[in-house]
Structure formats: C-alpha cells, structure tokens
C-alpha positions in Angstrom: -21.3 -40.9 -1.0 -20.3 -40.1 -4.5 -23.2 -37.7 -4.9 -22.3 -35.9 -1.7 -18.7 -35.7 -2.7 -19.6 -34.3 -6.1 -21.8 -31.7 -4.4 -19.1 -30.6 -2.1 -16.6 -30.3 -4.9 -19.0 -28.2 -7.0 -19.9 -25.9 -4.1 -16.2 -25.4 -3.3 -15.5 -24.6 -6.9 -18.3 -22.1 -6.9 -17.0 -20.4 -3.8 -13.5 -20.1 -5.1 -14.2 -19.4 -8.8 -17.2 -17.0 -8.4 -16.3 -13.3 -8.6 -18.9 -12.1 -6.2 -21.4 -13.3 -3.6 -24.6 -13.0 -5.8 -24.7 -16.7 -6.2 -25.7 -17.0 -2.5 -28.9 -15.0 -3.1 -32.1 -17.0 -2.5 -33.7 -15.3 -5.4 -33.4 -12.3 -7.7 -34.0 -8.8 -6.4 -36.9 -6.6 -7.5 -36.2 -4.1 -10.2 -36.1 -1.2 -7.7 -33.1 -2.9 -6.0 -31.6 -4.6 -9.0 -28.5 -2.3 -9.1 -27.3 -3.6 -5.7 -24.3 -5.9 -6.2 -23.0 -6.7 -2.8 -25.0 -8.4 0.0 -23.4 -6.1 2.6 -25.3 -3.1 1.2 -28.4 -4.4 2.9 -27.2 -7.2 5.2 -24.9 -5.4 7.6 -23.3 -8.6 9.0 -22.5 -10.2 5.7 -19.2 -8.4 5.1 -17.4 -8.5 1.8 -15.9 -12.0 2.0 -17.4 -15.1 0.5 -17.7 -16.8 3.9 -18.7 -13.7 5.9 -22.4 -14.7 5.6 -21.8 -17.2 8.5 -21.8 -14.1 10.8 -25.5 -14.0 10.4 -26.0 -17.0 12.6 -24.8 -14.9 15.6 -27.6 -12.8 17.2 -27.2 -9.1 17.1 -29.2 -5.9 16.5 -32.4 -7.1 14.8 -33.0 -3.7 13.3 -29.5 -3.3 11.9 -30.6 -4.3 8.4 -33.7 -2.0 8.6 -31.5 0.9 9.4 -29.6 0.3 6.2 -33.0 0.8 4.4 -33.2 4.3 5.9 -30.0 5.3 4.1 -32.2 5.7 1.0 -35.7 5.8 2.3 -36.0 8.8 4.6 -38.4 8.4 7.5 -39.0 10.0 10.9 -37.5 8.7 14.1 -40.6 6.7 14.7 -40.0 4.6 11.6 -39.8 1.3 13.5 -43.1 1.9 15.4 -46.2 0.3 14.0 -47.3 2.5 11.0 -44.4 4.8 11.8 -46.8 6.7 14.1 -45.8 8.2 17.4 -46.2 6.4 20.7 -49.0 8.8 21.8 -51.0 8.2 18.6 -50.6 4.4 18.9 -51.7 4.4 22.5 -54.8 6.5 21.8 -55.7 4.3 18.8 -55.2 1.0 20.7 -57.4 2.2 23.6 -60.2 3.1 21.2 -59.9 -0.2 19.2 -59.7 -2.3 22.4 -63.2 -1.2 23.3 -64.4 -2.1 19.8 -62.7 -5.5 19.9 -64.6 -6.4 23.1 -67.8 -6.3 21.1 -66.5 -7.8 17.8 -66.5 -11.7 17.3 -63.1 -13.1 16.5 -62.9 -15.5 13.5 -61.4 -19.0 14.1 -58.7 -18.4 11.5 -57.6 -15.3 13.4 -57.4 -17.2 16.7 -55.2 -19.9 15.1 -52.9 -17.4 13.5 -52.4 -15.6 16.8 -51.4 -18.9 18.5 -49.1 -20.0 15.8 -47.4 -16.7 15.1 -47.6 -14.4 18.1 -46.5 -10.8 17.3 -46.9 -9.0 20.6 -43.2 -9.1 21.4 -42.2 -8.1 17.9 -44.3 -5.0 18.0 -43.0 -4.0 21.4 -39.4 -4.1 20.3 -39.9 -2.4 16.9 -41.0 -3.7 13.5 -38.2 -4.4 11.0 -38.8 -3.5 7.4 -38.6 -7.1 6.4 -41.6 -7.9 8.5 -43.8 -6.6 5.6 -41.4 -6.1 2.8 -39.8 -9.4 1.6 -37.1 -9.3 -1.0 -35.7 -11.9 -3.3 -39.2 -12.7 -4.7 -38.4 -11.9 -8.3 -37.9 -8.8 -10.5 -41.7 -8.1 -10.9 -42.6 -8.6 -7.3 -44.5 -5.8 -5.6 -42.7 -4.9 -2.4 -45.6 -2.7 -1.2 -48.1 -5.5 -1.3 -49.3 -6.6 2.2 -51.9 -9.3 2.7 -54.9 -8.9 4.9 -53.4 -11.7 7.1 -50.2 -9.7 7.7 -52.3 -6.7 8.8 -54.5 -8.8 11.0 -51.6 -10.4 12.8 -50.9 -7.3 14.7 -54.3 -5.6 15.1 -56.3 -5.8 18.2 -59.6 -6.1 16.3 -59.6 -9.4 14.4 -61.9 -9.8 11.3 -61.8 -11.7 8.0 -62.6 -8.9 5.5 -64.3 -5.6 5.0 -67.7 -7.1 4.6 -67.1 -9.5 7.5 -67.2 -7.9 10.9 -65.2 -4.8 10.0 -65.6 -2.2 12.8 -68.2 0.5 12.3 -67.1 3.9 11.1 -66.5 6.5 13.8 -67.7 9.9 12.6 -66.0 9.5 9.3 -64.6 11.5 7.6 -64.6 14.3 10.1 -61.5 14.8 12.4 -61.8 18.5 12.9 -63.9 21.5 11.9 -63.4 23.0 8.5 -60.9 25.8 8.2 -63.4 28.0 6.2 -66.5 29.0 8.1 -69.2 28.2 5.7 -72.7 27.3 6.8 -74.1 25.3 3.8 -77.6 25.1 5.3 -77.7 28.8 5.9 -76.5 29.7 2.4 -78.8 27.1 0.6 -81.9 27.9 2.6 -81.6 31.7 3.2 -78.8 33.7 1.6 -79.0 32.3 -1.9 -82.8 32.6 -2.2 -82.8 36.2 -0.8 -80.0 37.2 -3.2 -81.8 35.7 -6.2 -84.9 37.7 -5.3 -83.0 40.9 -4.7 -80.6 40.8 -7.6 -81.4 38.1 -10.2 -78.3 39.1 -12.2 -76.0 38.0 -9.4 -74.1 34.8 -10.0 -75.3 32.1 -7.5 -73.7 28.6 -7.3 -76.0 25.9 -8.8 -73.9 22.7 -8.3 -71.3 21.5 -5.8 -68.6 21.6 -8.5 -69.0 25.4 -8.7 -67.1 25.7 -5.5 -65.4 22.3 -5.1 -62.9 20.6 -7.4 -60.5 17.6 -7.1 -56.9 18.6 -7.2 -54.2 16.9 -9.2 -53.3 14.6 -6.4 -57.0 13.4 -6.4 -57.0 13.0 -2.7 -58.6 16.3 -1.7 -61.7 18.1 -2.8 -60.5 21.6 -2.7 -62.4 24.9 -2.6 -62.2 27.1 -5.6 -60.6 30.5 -5.5 -62.3 33.4 -3.8 -62.8 35.3 -7.0 -64.7 32.4 -8.4 -66.9 31.6 -5.4 -67.3 34.3 -2.8 -66.3 37.7 -4.4 -69.8 38.4 -5.7 -71.2 38.9 -2.3 -68.2 39.4 0.1 -65.7 41.6 -1.7 -67.6 44.8 -0.8 -67.6 43.7 2.9 -63.8 43.3 2.8 -63.1 46.8 1.3 -65.7 48.4 3.5 -68.3 49.5 1.0 -71.1 47.8 2.9 -69.8 49.0 6.3 -72.6 51.0 7.9 -70.9 52.3 11.0 -67.4 53.1 12.1 -64.4 53.9 9.9 -63.8 51.8 6.8 -60.1 52.0 7.3 -57.8 50.6 10.0 -56.3 53.2 12.3 -52.6 52.6 12.1 -51.0 55.8 13.5 -52.8 58.4 15.5 -52.3 61.3 17.9 -54.6 60.2 20.8 -56.9 62.6 22.4 -55.7 64.0 25.7 -57.1 65.9 28.6 -55.1 69.1 27.8 -56.7 71.1 30.6 -55.6 68.6 33.2 -52.1 68.3 31.7 -51.8 72.1 31.7 -53.0 72.3 35.3 -50.3 69.8 36.2 -47.7 71.7 34.1 -46.9 68.6 32.1 -44.3 69.5 29.5 -45.9 67.9 26.5 -45.3 70.7 24.0 -47.7 71.2 21.2 -50.6 68.8 20.8 -53.8 69.0 18.8 -56.7 70.0 21.0 -59.5 68.5 18.9 -58.3 64.9 18.8 -60.6 62.2 20.0 -58.6 59.3 18.6 -57.4 56.3 20.5 -53.8 55.0 20.8 -53.8 52.3 18.1 -52.6 48.8 19.0 -50.1 49.0 16.2 -48.5 52.0 17.9 -48.4 50.0 21.2 -46.4 47.3 19.4 -44.0 49.8 17.9 -43.5 51.7 21.2 -43.0 48.3 23.0 -39.8 47.6 21.1 -37.8 47.9 24.3 -38.2 47.4 28.0 -38.8 51.2 28.6 -41.6 51.2 26.0 -43.2 48.1 27.4 -43.3 49.5 30.8 -44.8 52.8 29.5 -47.6 51.0 27.6 -48.3 49.0 30.7 -48.5 52.1 32.8 -51.0 53.9 30.6 -53.0 50.8 29.7 -56.5 51.1 31.1 -56.1 54.9 31.7 -58.6 57.2 30.1 -56.3 59.7 28.3 -59.2 62.1 27.7 -60.1 62.4 31.4 -57.0 62.9 33.6 -58.7 65.0 36.2 -58.1 62.4 38.9 -54.8 61.1 37.6 -51.9 60.8 39.9 -48.6 62.5 39.3 -47.1 59.2 38.3 -49.8 58.7 35.7 -49.4 62.3 34.4 -45.7 61.5 34.1 -46.5 58.3 32.1 -48.8 60.3 29.8 -46.1 62.9 29.2 -43.6 60.2 28.3 -46.2 58.6 26.0 -46.6 61.9 24.2 -42.9 62.1 23.5 -42.8 58.5 22.5 -45.5 59.2 19.9 -43.6 62.3 18.7 -40.4 60.3 18.4 -42.2 57.6 16.5 -43.5 60.1 14.0 -40.1 61.7 13.7 -38.4 58.4 13.1 -40.9 57.4 10.4 -40.2 60.7 8.6 -36.4 61.1 9.1 -35.6 57.5 8.7 -37.0 54.4 7.1 -39.9 52.2 8.1 -37.5 49.2 8.3 -35.6 51.0 11.0 -38.8 51.4 13.1 -40.3 48.0 12.4 -37.3 45.9 11.6 -36.3 45.5 15.3 -39.7 44.5 16.6 -38.9 41.7 19.1 -42.3 39.9 18.7 -40.7 36.8 17.3 -37.9 36.0 19.8 -36.0 39.2 18.9 -35.3 38.1 15.4 -34.9 40.9 12.8 -37.8 41.0 10.4 -37.3 40.4 6.7 -37.6 43.4 4.4 -40.6 41.9 2.6 -42.4 41.4 5.8 -41.7 45.0 6.9 -43.1 46.2 3.6 -46.3 44.3 4.2 -46.5 45.5 7.8 -46.5 49.1 6.6 -48.3 48.4 3.3 -45.5 50.5 1.8 -46.9 53.7 3.4 -45.7 56.8 1.5 -43.6 59.1 3.5 -45.6 62.1 2.2 -48.7 60.8 4.1 -46.8 60.9 7.4 -45.2 64.3 6.5 -48.6 65.7 5.7 -50.1 64.5 9.0 -47.1 66.0 10.9 -47.5 69.4 9.2 -51.2 69.5 10.1 -51.0 68.2 13.6 -47.4 68.8 14.8 -45.8 71.5 12.7 -43.0 72.2 15.2 -42.0 68.5 15.6 -38.5 69.0 14.4 -37.9 71.9 16.7 -39.3 70.0 19.7 -37.3 66.9 19.0 -34.1 69.0 18.8 -34.7 71.6 21.6 -37.5 70.1 23.8 -41.1 71.2 24.2 -42.3 74.6 23.1 -43.1 76.9 26.0 -46.6 78.1 26.3 -50.1 76.7 26.0 -49.9 73.0 25.0 -53.2 73.5 23.2 -51.8 76.1 20.8 -52.0 73.8 17.8 -55.6 73.1 16.8 -56.7 70.7 14.1 -57.4 72.2 10.7 -60.9 70.8 11.0 -61.6 73.4 13.8 -60.8 76.5 11.8 -60.4 75.6 8.1 -62.2 73.1 5.8 -59.3 73.0 3.4 -55.9 71.4 3.7 -53.0 73.0 5.5 -51.2 75.7 3.5 -47.8 74.7 4.8 -45.4 74.0 2.0 -43.2 71.0 1.8 -39.5 71.5 2.3 -36.5 69.5 3.3 -37.1 70.0 7.0 -39.7 68.2 9.1 -41.2 71.4 10.4 -42.6 74.4 8.6 -40.5 76.6 10.9 -37.4 75.6 12.8 -36.0 79.1 13.5 -36.1 80.6 16.9 -36.0 84.1 15.5 -39.6 84.4 14.7 -42.3 86.3 16.6 -44.6 84.2 18.6 -47.3 86.8 19.1 -49.8 87.1 16.2 -50.5 90.7 17.1 -46.9 91.6 16.9 -46.6 89.8 13.6 -49.7 91.7 12.3 -48.2 95.0 13.4 -44.9 94.1 11.6 -46.9 93.4 8.5 -48.9 96.7 8.6 -47.1 100.0 7.6 -47.6 103.0 9.8 -49.8 105.5 7.9 -49.2 108.3 10.5 -45.4 108.5 10.1 -44.3 112.0 9.0 -41.4 113.1 6.9 -39.5 114.5 10.0 -39.7 111.2 11.8 -38.7 109.1 8.8 -35.0 109.2 9.6 -35.2 108.2 13.2 -38.3 106.1 13.3 -38.3 102.3 13.2 -38.6 101.1 9.6 -41.5 98.9 9.0 -41.4 95.7 7.0 -43.0 95.7 3.6 -46.4 94.2 3.2 -46.6 90.5 2.1 -45.6 89.9 -1.5 -48.0 88.0 -3.8 -45.8 87.5 -6.9 -42.1 87.0 -7.0 -39.8 86.8 -10.1 -36.0 86.7 -10.1 -35.9 87.9 -6.5 -38.0 90.9 -7.2 -41.5 91.5 -5.8 -43.9 92.3 -8.6 -47.0 92.7 -6.5 -47.8 93.3 -2.8 -50.8 92.3 -0.9 -53.4 95.1 -0.3 -52.5 97.6 2.4 -54.2 100.5 4.0 -54.0 103.8 2.0 -51.6 106.4 3.2 -52.3 110.2 3.0 -51.7 111.8 -0.3 -48.3 113.4 -0.7 -46.8 115.3 -3.5 -44.6 113.5 -6.0 -41.0 113.6 -4.9 -41.8 114.3 -1.3 -39.6 112.8 1.4 -40.5 109.2 2.2 -41.7 108.5 -1.3 -39.3 106.8 -3.7 -41.7 106.8 -6.5 -40.8 103.3 -7.3 -41.9 99.9 -6.0 -44.2 97.0 -7.0 -47.9 97.8 -7.2 -50.3 96.4 -4.7 -53.1 94.1 -5.6 -55.7 96.9 -5.1 -54.0 99.0 -7.7 -54.5 96.5 -10.5 -57.4 96.6 -12.9 -60.6 94.8 -11.9 -60.1 91.6 -14.0 -56.6 91.1 -12.6 -57.7 91.7 -9.0 -60.6 89.2 -9.4 -58.2 86.5 -10.5 -56.0 87.0 -7.4 -58.8 86.9 -4.8 -58.0 83.3 -3.8 -54.3 83.8 -4.0 -54.0 86.3 -1.3 -54.8 84.2 1.8 -52.5 81.4 0.5 -49.6 83.8 0.3 -49.7 84.8 3.9 -46.8 83.6 5.9 -49.0 81.7 8.3 -46.5 78.9 8.6 -43.7 81.2 9.6 -44.6 81.3 13.3 -45.3 77.6 13.5 -49.1 77.9 13.6 -52.1 78.9 11.5 -52.9 82.6 11.3 -56.4 83.4 10.1 -56.4 85.7 7.1 -58.1 89.0 7.5 -61.1 89.2 5.2 -62.4 92.6 6.3 -60.5 95.9 6.7 -59.8 97.2 10.2 -62.1 99.9 11.5 -60.8 103.4 10.8 -58.7 102.5 7.9 -59.3 103.4 4.3 -59.4 100.6 1.8 -58.1 101.7 -1.6 -60.4 101.1 -4.4 -59.7 100.1 -8.0 -60.0 103.7 -9.1 -57.2 105.0 -6.8 -53.9 105.9 -8.4 -51.2 103.3 -7.7 -48.3 104.3 -5.5 -45.8 103.1 -8.1 -45.6 104.0 -11.7 -45.4 101.3 -14.2 -43.0 103.4 -16.4 -40.4 103.4 -13.6 -40.0 99.7 -13.9 -37.7 98.1 -16.4 -39.6 96.5 -19.3 -37.0 93.8 -19.8 -36.9 91.8 -16.5 -34.2 89.6 -18.0 -31.8 92.6 -18.0 -32.3 94.4 -14.6 -30.8 97.8 -14.0 -27.7 98.5 -11.9 -30.0 99.7 -9.1 -32.0 96.4 -9.2 -28.8 94.4 -9.3 -27.4 96.2 -6.2 -30.7 95.7 -4.4 -30.7 92.0 -5.2 -27.1 91.6 -4.2 -27.7 93.4 -0.9 -30.6 91.2 0.0 -28.7 88.1 -1.0 -25.8 88.9 1.3 -28.1 89.7 4.1 -26.4 93.1 4.9 -29.6 94.7 6.0 -29.0 97.7 3.7 -30.5 98.3 0.3 -28.5 100.1 -2.4 -29.4 103.8 -2.7 -30.9 104.9 -6.0 -28.8 107.0 -8.3 -31.2 109.9 -7.9 -30.1 110.4 -4.3 -33.5 109.8 -2.8 -34.2 107.8 0.3 -33.6 104.1 0.1 -36.6 101.8 0.0 -37.7 100.2 3.2 -35.4 97.3 4.3 -37.2 94.4 6.0 -34.3 93.8 8.4 -32.9 97.3 8.9 -35.7 98.4 11.1 -35.8 95.3 13.3 -34.4 96.1 16.7 -34.2 92.4 17.7 -33.6 89.3 15.6 -37.0 88.0 16.7 -38.8 90.5 14.5 -37.2 89.3 11.3 -39.4 87.5 8.9 -38.6 84.7 6.5 -39.2 85.3 2.8 -42.8 84.8 1.9 -43.5 81.6 -0.1 -45.1 81.7 -3.6 -48.8 81.7 -3.7 -50.6 78.3 -3.5 -54.1 78.0 -4.8 -55.8 75.1 -3.0 -58.0 72.7 -4.9 -61.2 72.1 -3.1 -63.0 68.7 -3.2 -66.3 67.4 -1.8 -64.8 63.8 -1.6 -63.8 63.0 1.9 -60.5 61.1 2.4 -62.2 57.8 3.4 -64.2 57.8 0.2 -61.2 58.8 -1.9 -59.5 55.6 -0.8 -62.5 53.6 -2.0 -60.3 50.8 -3.4 -57.8 50.7 -0.6 -54.8 52.7 0.5 -53.7 55.3 3.0 -55.6 58.4 4.1 -55.6 60.8 7.1 -58.7 61.7 9.0 -59.6 62.7 12.6 -56.0 62.9 13.8 -55.3 59.3 12.6 -53.6 57.7 9.6 -55.9 55.0 8.2 -55.3 52.0 5.9 -58.2 50.8 3.9 -58.0 47.1 2.8 -57.4 46.6 -0.9 -59.3 43.4 -1.2 -59.0 39.7 -0.5 -55.6 38.4 0.7 -54.7 41.9 1.9 -51.0 41.7 2.7 -51.2 44.3 5.5 -53.7 42.4 7.5 -52.2 39.0 6.8 -48.7 40.2 7.8 -49.9 41.6 11.2 -51.9 38.5 12.0 -49.0 36.2 10.9 -46.6 38.2 13.1 -48.7 38.6 16.3 -50.7 35.3 16.3 -48.0 33.1 17.8 -47.6 35.6 20.7 -51.3 36.3 21.2 -52.9 33.6 23.4 -56.6 34.1 24.0 -57.2 36.5 26.9 -53.6 37.9 26.6 -52.9 41.6 27.4 -49.7 42.1 25.5 -49.6 44.7 22.6 -49.3 41.7 20.1 -52.5 40.2 21.5 -54.2 43.7 21.2 -53.3 43.8 17.5 -54.5 40.2 16.9 -57.8 40.8 18.8 -58.4 44.1 16.9 -58.0 42.5 13.5 -60.0 39.3 14.3 -62.9 41.0 16.1 -66.4 40.6 14.8 -66.6 44.0 13.2 -62.9 44.2 12.2 -62.1 45.9 8.9 -61.3 43.4 6.2 -63.6 40.8 7.8 -61.0 38.1 7.6 -62.3 36.0 10.5 -65.8 36.1 9.1 -64.7 33.2 6.9 -61.3 32.1 8.2 -61.4 30.2 11.5 -59.0 30.9 14.4 -57.3 28.0 16.2 -55.5 27.9 19.5 -51.9 26.8 19.4 -51.4 24.6 22.5 -52.0 27.6 24.8 -49.1 29.6 23.3 -50.9 31.6 20.7 -53.4 31.6 17.9 -53.4 31.1 14.1 -55.8 32.2 11.4 -56.4 29.4 8.9 -55.6 31.2 5.7 -54.0 28.1 4.1 -56.4 25.6 2.5 -56.4 21.9 3.3 -53.4 20.1 1.9 -52.1 16.6 1.7 -49.4 17.4 4.2 -52.1 18.6 6.7 -53.6 15.1 6.5 -50.5 13.2 7.4 -51.0 10.9 10.3 -54.3 9.6 9.1 -54.7 5.8 8.6 -57.6 6.1 6.1 -57.4 7.5 2.6 -60.1 8.1 0.0 -60.0 9.3 -3.6 -63.1 11.0 -4.9 -62.7 10.7 -8.7 -63.3 7.0 -9.2 -66.7 7.3 -7.4 -68.1 10.3 -9.4 -69.6 8.0 -12.1 -71.5 5.9 -9.6 -73.5 8.6 -7.8 -76.4 8.9 -10.2 -78.8 11.9 -9.7 -78.0 12.6 -6.1 -74.4 13.3 -6.8 -72.4 14.4 -3.7 -75.5 14.0 -1.6 -75.2 10.3 -2.0 -72.5 10.3 0.7 -72.8 13.8 2.2 -76.3 14.3 3.6 -76.9 17.9 4.7 -78.4 18.1 8.2 -80.5 21.2 8.9 -80.7 22.7 12.4 -77.3 21.6 13.6 -75.3 24.2 15.7 -72.6 24.4 13.1 -71.6 28.0 13.7 -71.2 27.6 17.5 -68.3 25.3 16.8 -66.2 28.4 15.8 -66.9 30.3 19.0 -63.8 28.7 20.6 -60.3 27.8 19.5 -60.4 24.0 19.7 -60.8 22.7 16.2 -61.4 19.1 17.3 -64.5 20.1 19.3 -67.1 20.7 16.5 -70.4 19.8 15.0 -70.6 19.2 11.2 -73.5 20.4 9.1 -73.3 17.0 7.2 -74.0 13.6 8.6 -71.1 11.1 8.8 -70.6 8.5 6.1 -71.9 5.1 7.1 -70.1 1.8 6.6 -73.2 0.2 5.0 -72.9 2.7 2.1 -69.4 1.5 1.3 -70.3 -2.2 1.7 -73.0 -1.8 -1.0 -70.1 -2.0 -3.5 -67.0 -3.3 -1.7 -67.9 -6.9 -1.2 -66.2 -10.2 -2.0 -68.1 -10.5 -5.3 -67.8 -6.9 -6.5 -65.2 -4.3 -5.8 -61.9 -4.7 -3.9 -61.9 -4.8 -0.2 -58.3 -5.5 0.8 -56.8 -3.4 3.6 -54.5 -1.3 1.5 -57.3 -0.1 -0.7 -58.5 2.4 2.0 -55.6 2.3 4.6 -52.0 3.3 4.2 -49.3 1.7 6.4 -46.8 4.5 6.6 -49.1 7.3 7.9 -46.4 9.9 7.7 -45.2 8.9 4.2 -41.8 7.9 2.9 -39.4 10.2 1.0 -36.7 9.2 -1.4 -34.5 12.4 -1.4 -32.7 13.7 -4.5 -29.0 13.0 -4.7 -26.7 15.9 -3.7 -25.0 16.3 -7.0 -22.5 19.2 -7.2 -22.6 21.6 -10.1 -20.0 20.7 -12.7 -17.0 23.0 -12.9 -15.3 24.1 -16.1 
C-alpha cells in the first residue's frame, strides 16, 4: 500500500509540476520529428491539457492522425490506399496476383500470421500512416524501414523471401514500347556494316555506352544527345539533302491552282489569279482560314473538291471556290498589313485560348514580311486595290506567273503600299500604253499647236528631278535647227551616246520600263517595229550637250521653273526665255486622266543566279517556288515542326478530318519533311488526339511502378558480356510493327525479358540483400515535402 501511495503521489506531482506533456511520451521521437513539442501536433485528440490524452480512449476517425501527417508530407488523394495507388491500379494488380497465388505454395509462417493478425478489413477502410511508420522508437530509428513480414501481411501472394517462392517475373522490365523507334538488330546487323563499308571515316557506335548513359538520379539509362549519336547519318535526312523526290521544304502558304476557264465561264468574280499555279491548298492555310465558323464551313465545302477541274462543279461549289479565293487574298493581305500574331494569335485549336507570343513565333518560324511581300508582287500585284475596291474587271487569268514569261525575278519595286499600282487612272490596254510611249514622227509644224501632245519616251537616268537620258526612240525626219517643234534642248537618248556608254546600258533599259504601272508585266521590245528607222551611234543627237548647264547643283531659272511646274502638277511647263515652244508636257496632252503615267522608277539591274530557291535555303529557312512559300527545316529539334505538332496533336485523333488533323497527318506522314516520326513514336491519347514522343524517359514518367532498379551498382559484375548479361538481343522479332498503331502498351521488344533466375544468382540469403524494399517502393507516386512559403523581407 505504501508503494502504491508513493507512486500516486509522484505521478500527481509530475502532472502538476511538469511544464508540458512530453513526459507522457512512450519514447523519444526520431530526429526528423524532434522539433515537435506538443502531442496535439500529431495526435489530434490529445488537446493541449495534461489530462486531455484520456480522449484517445473514445473511438473516432481512425485516419485523423494520419491526416495530420499530410500537413507536411504532400501526397495525392489516394494516400490512404495501399501503396498510394488508385483503385483501378490496385484492382488490376490484385486480379493478376490472385492467379499467381493459386499456383504458389503458402508458407506455414504466413498462414499463422494471417490468422493472428488479419488485415483484410484494415486495407478496405484505408491504411493509416502508423501501420508501417511507428514513432517513439528513438532518435536514430529509421521510419522508412518496413519488414518483409509487414509487406506479407497484406499481399495476396505469400512467400518467405526472394529466393523462396517469389513469383516469376512478368515480361520485366517492359511496360510499353520505347519512345524512340530504334531497331537494334537492324542497325547492328545491316546499317552499321553497310556504312562502315561505304564510308570508313564515318563514326559508328562501338559500345552500348556510346549511346546510353546513367543520369544523375541513377535510375534511368538515358539516350545520349542527337548530335552525339544519330546526327552522322540522319541530319541530312532532316534538312532534306538526301530527299530524292518531292520538295525539300514544307509548303506553308500557297495560291492553289484553279480551273480558271471554268470559273471564267461561270463568271466567278475572283479577280486576278496566277494561271500557271499547280499548288495545293496547304493544311496550314486550312487551319488559319478555319479561325471562325465561316472559315470552317468554307473549308468543309471545298474539302474533297478538285480545284483544278471545276468543269462539273455546281453553282454552290463555284461560289465556295470564289469565297476561298478571297479568303486566301485576305490572309495574304493580313500577313503583310498586320502582324503574324494577329493572324495566328486567335487560332481556337486549344479551347479558344490565345496563343503565347513565343508559340506564335515558332508557328511562323519568324517568317520575314519581305518574303510574303515578294510573293504578293509576283503573284497578286493588285492585291491592295482588290481588297479595297473588289475584284479587277476582265480576264481572271490576266496575271501569269513570272516562270511563264521571265526567268528572272519580278522588276516591281518595293514601296509602302502592298500593290505596285493602286491608282485607277492608269491605262489597262498595253497597246494604248505603247502608243502613249511612242512619239508621232509624222506630226508636222502646222499641226503642232492643235495636235495632242505625246508623252516623252521613258527616262533611263534621273537626277534632281531632271531626266538626263531617255530610252531609244524612233528617229524623226531631219529638220533645220530652230524650226518649229524643235526646242534644241532636252536630254539625249541612249542611242545618241558613244558606243562604250550604250553598251553599259543595254541591261538597264528593260528594267527601267514602267511595266509595274499598269499592274501587270509588259514584255520589253527587243526589236524595232517594221517601217521605223533605228538611230545608229553615228547619228547626230537631237539635243546639244552645250545647251545643258555644266553645274547641275546650280540649275538655271528655266530649269527651276520647269521643276517647280512639275512639282505642282499644273500640267504646264515654263516657257524658255528665247520664246520658243515649250517642251512636251506629259500631262498637258492627255485628254483623260486615264492616260497619265506615273513617274518612271530608277533603273534596276537584276542579278542573275543559277541557284534555285530550294537549294539556296540549303540549311533551312523560307523561300518561294511554284506559287508557294516553303519552309525548309533547319535541323534537329526544329521549332516550326515541333510547334505545329504540339498545337494540333491533342485535337487530331487518328482518322480525323479537321484542319488540325490534316496538319498533324501531313507532318507525321512517312515521307514528311523533317522526318520527325522516323524516330519519334506517336501515341494515341485516349481517343482524343495524338502526341509525338519528343521528351525522353524521365523519373516522373515512371511513377506508379512498384519495382525500381539502379544500374550503376551492377556495372562491375557483368564481366565481358556487359549489358548483354541481362539484355539479350533477339533477332527476327517484329519490333517495327509495334509502331504501326498508337497503342504503346501493345508491343514486341527486340530484347528478351529479364529472368528471375538471373537476379537470384546473387540475391540470396547468404549473399546480397533480398528484402522487399531493395527492389520495391511502397509509395509508388512518391512523397513531397514542399518548401515553406516564406515572404520576401521588406525594408
């Protein structure tokens, strides 16, 4: 009795004299939890009082304390499931293991454990953290340590150890096909020997470590970079150097070929359109046109229609083709007059979300505006006029591609406007224009006053508003000096120059012709008209060099008045002081505004090149050819191709007919430029779309697996066979056929699976470890301890 009384007195004194509740702990905490001072931090029913621990005797939420653990250790919502896995994964795994358990003998110790400590109900209602992690075992206790008996208590398959009735491996380590399509047997047995025979200097892999390397986390054997492994053979395939047929670039924008005869017969108001185009409407343009409901309906209407054969097309189809023409023109106009981000930024492929500027830059590969402007000047020179005023009346086939009449580039000069000509006051008839450019040699002195004044011939050289040299013109009858109609002054023609100077201007003449003034190309006349006299180099020039001011920087009063009159556009030239007739005025003799001509541009001497545009972009970039604007891949990891595949893949299910699916199919086809899917596999995304496996295998991608393996500790035990000790190459397996569909789990590996017997040669009771946690992890989805949300200090 005395001992009991002393005990009660001591405990009472401890309760009342102790400052905290730590004296109630059954043992010290581990070092990881040593900073916890109150029991209520983990035991939710304890409270803060010294006697509140008695509340634990009352039944409550058995997972309440475990939920307190999740305040620091972040886990998914399935944290209290076995292994933290989802219910579907656990069900599939249990069904598979139940079949194995039926064929596996159960040890007597496992039977006794199941009877004494049944765990079926515990697993069904959720596993508390304390089931495996027992605290108050001392400062140095390992909370992560779980005994084999703890694992066996829940498992369907019962066994003593790894070398004692452990289930056989099931196609380990393969769970899915590899993301990179690489046929080891084909490369080792065919490609490498042929390459060594063809080009001995080429670098060929000699060991597995040439291509594979263990990463810093030691859990994954990664593939080395493309430049280190594959570039020797496959880089030329990507940039198109080894492409035998078809364009080496990707057609991004185009003017599709149309049946212009049928459209003209149907009187379709399409305006100007190149007659020689045989290009197709690119899938990228379909995506851009389909930005709204009207565009999507239009693409659907013309889809499947042969645009180059519209003879049997209905009126509805002709109307759709006409609308398509104007959509294409508006697209080109928008790309020139605005920004690419305005055209591509509102693509509603991804749930209508606006695209980021960086993605837009990749989708256009930062295409220069000059490329689109150059294409518009060659193919649609009157684009600005048509967008503003509607289609140009007349033959829709009036604009012909420069390949049909000229091997050189267009002579149209760049200006601030989209079109080379946007004035409606220009002659549309080439004969009328030629007549306006040719002076009348039959005009007499008596008719000079009342006759229509002819425009001067085209000027070759301008300086300070004055024409220093005209283009060759037919010779006029000889007249005495000072006769009516002759001013005796004016710039000399090219034919009046000495022979060396005329030879240097032979190529400048055609470039100086105002062929862009009427909105189309006018062929330069290379031979004189019949019946006209061509002046020779020996003929006397019509103008005297002595009549011109030697100092062009200080023009005479007559020249100042002439320049001032032309600048004001009065249509009248200042009369010379000598009282003679005024020089011909280009506008004074025009009876209508339509006969007036714009000032002739300065001469442009084109540089000819034998290098075609496609070859010029040998190392990637933009070029125009065959009425299309092409992009040639720059190399591996091309951002243009990656961006379009990334954008369209989720909206491109296999067999889809949407514009997004058309782009994805185009870039992933067998002969696609860039050859991305030659090595990168394509997976289906639950019937919603597809994805190209550009990203390599990562630790995150292997979450959810129960088994883990680290390569590095095993490297020193493989002897001469090396990697082939575990990975045996099997020839003749249909490895490549596994990539003909989009299901990555349905595959055949080119290597045989790892056998359990191989691992048991070392991992036995008397040699290496064989506990469960050596190869298996409990929390398959991992556990994260987040960083504290510390605010930045303020001054």
